[in-house]
N, C-alpha and C positions, 0 to 999 in steps of 0.2 A: 639511556642506560642500556648497556649491552652485556650479555653473558656469553661465555665461551661455549657452553653446551646446554642441552635440554636438562641434563641432570642437575646442574647448578640452579637453573630456573625453578625446577620442581622443588629442590631443597629450600630455596628462598621463599617460595610460596607456602610451603609447609611450615617453616619456622615463623614466618610472618603471620600466618593464620592462627597458629597456636598462641603467639604473643597477643594478638588482638582479642582472641577469646578469653585469655587469662586476664587481661587488663579490664575488659568489660565485666567479667565475672567478679573480679575484686571490687569494682565500683558498686555493682548491684548488691553484693554481699555486705559490704561496709555500710551502705545506705540502709539496708534492711535491719542490720544489727543496731545501728544508731537509733533507728525508730523504736526498736524494742527497748533499748536502754532508756531513752527519754520518756517513753510511755510508762515505764516502771519507776523512774526516779524523779520526774519533773512534777512539781505541784503548780497547778494553775488556779489562781484565786480570782474570783470575780465578785461583783456585787450587783444587786438588782436596783436600778434607779427608779425613783418614783416617776409617774407619768408626767408630772408637772415639769415644764422646761424642755421636754422632748417634742420636737416638731417634725412632722412629715412633710417633705418637700414635694412639689408637683411631679417630679420625675420618679417618685416612689422611694427615694433614699430618705434616711432618717438623720436628723441633726441632733447631736447630743452635746449640750454645753459642758464644758470642763471648768472646774474651779468654783469659788464662791461668787456671790453677786456683789457688785459695786454699789455704792450709795445711789447711783442713777437707776438701779434696777437691771442693768445689763450684766451678763455673765462676764467675769474676768478670770483668767487663769492664775495659778500661783505665780509668784514673782520669778521663779527660775524658768518658767515655761511661757513667757510672754508671746513667743512667736506663734504658738499653736493654741488658739483659744477655743476651737470647736473641732470635733471629730465628725466626719461624714461617713456613715455606713450605707453602702449602696447594695441593692438587691441584685444588681446585674453581675 
């Protein structure tokens, strides 16, 4: 890439620098404003599970069964979610 004079190079650096700062500023501003919006409008619902059925694995993670128990006593997920029968929550 070549430029004809130092003046054109300085102009390009100035315009490019302003463009990069504006784009970065817009991204950070939109991110912060979306965090505020979801903090004020999002409802997160949870439930406390009884201790029965929750097992702690040797690596410190916790295994939480999902869904009702089958007649064999094993946990089975609802029919729509057969692929994921157990959630693993890790402390790491």
